[in-house]
N, C-alpha and C positions, 0 to 999 in steps of 0.2 A: 750192198743191196740185200734185201730180205723181203719175204712175201708178207706183206701187211693186212691182207684180208683173201680168204678162199670159200668159194662156195661151189656146190655141184648139185646137179638135177639129174634125176633118171628119166627124163621125159624123152629121150631118145629112142627112137622105134627100133635101132639094131642092137639092143641089150647093151648099150654104152651109157656112159655118164657125160654130162656136158658140164665142164668145169671151167671156172673163172678163177685166175690167180691175180691179184692186184700186187704188182711190185712197188718196192720204196722208191725206185728210181725208173725213169723211162728206158726202154729197150735202145740200145745203140750198138754200134759196129763189133764193139767188144763182146757184147752178148750174143750177137750173130756168129762170132768166131768160135765162142764155146758151144755153140749148138752145132756147128758144123763138124766139130771134133767128135761130138758125142752121138750124133742122128743124122739122118738124111734130110737135107735143108734145100728149099727151093724158095728164090726170092724173085720179086718183081719191083722194079723201080716205078715209084709214083712221084715224079718231080724229085724233091730233095729227101723225101721219105722212101722207105723200102718196106714192102709188105712180105713177109716171111712166113713159111710154115716148115714145121720140122716133125718128123716120123721117127719113132724108135719103138720097137717090141710092140708094134699094133696100137700105140698111142700116137694120137696127132695134135700138135699144138700150132697155133698161128698168132700172129701178131703184128705190130707195125712199130718201127722205130720212131721215137719220139712220143711213144704211149707206154703207159705204165701197165697194160692190161694184156695178160695172156690167156687166150681161149683155148681150151683143149677138149677132144673127145677121146674118152678113155672107156676100154673094156670094163664092165664091173670088177671083174676079176682081177684088174690091174690098177686099181684105184690107189691103193697103198705104194705101188711102184711108181705112180705118176708123181705123188708128193715126193718121194725120195729124189726122183729126177729132177724136179723143179728146184729142190733145196740144194741138191748137188750143183746145179747151174749157178744159182744165186751165191752160193759159197765159193765156187771158183771164180765168178766174177768178182766179188769181194777181195779176195786173195790176189788175184792178179793187179786190179786196180791199186790195191794198197803197195804192191811190189813195185808197180810202174812209178808210183809216188816217191818211194823211197829212193829209187834210183836217180830222179831228177835232182 
């Protein structure tokens, strides 16, 4: 998994940036497990899908399983940290999935 597209806008009124991260693969329960290890996650079941939000160090991200788009609200001063956080998540996801595939 990796980030294939990213955009940010400074149109938020609370001195934050609205960011969109498009992932190469849709979010799934493996991604949720990683988010729960690295941040504070809340979930809401919507039938077979899960709406999730993750907070870490003042950054907020949300998305839905089955969808490859992650939306974020990030303080302007933390924009670089948000990019690093999302890259860390996608890297961990790829590493864990390849490890699980090797074990099968």
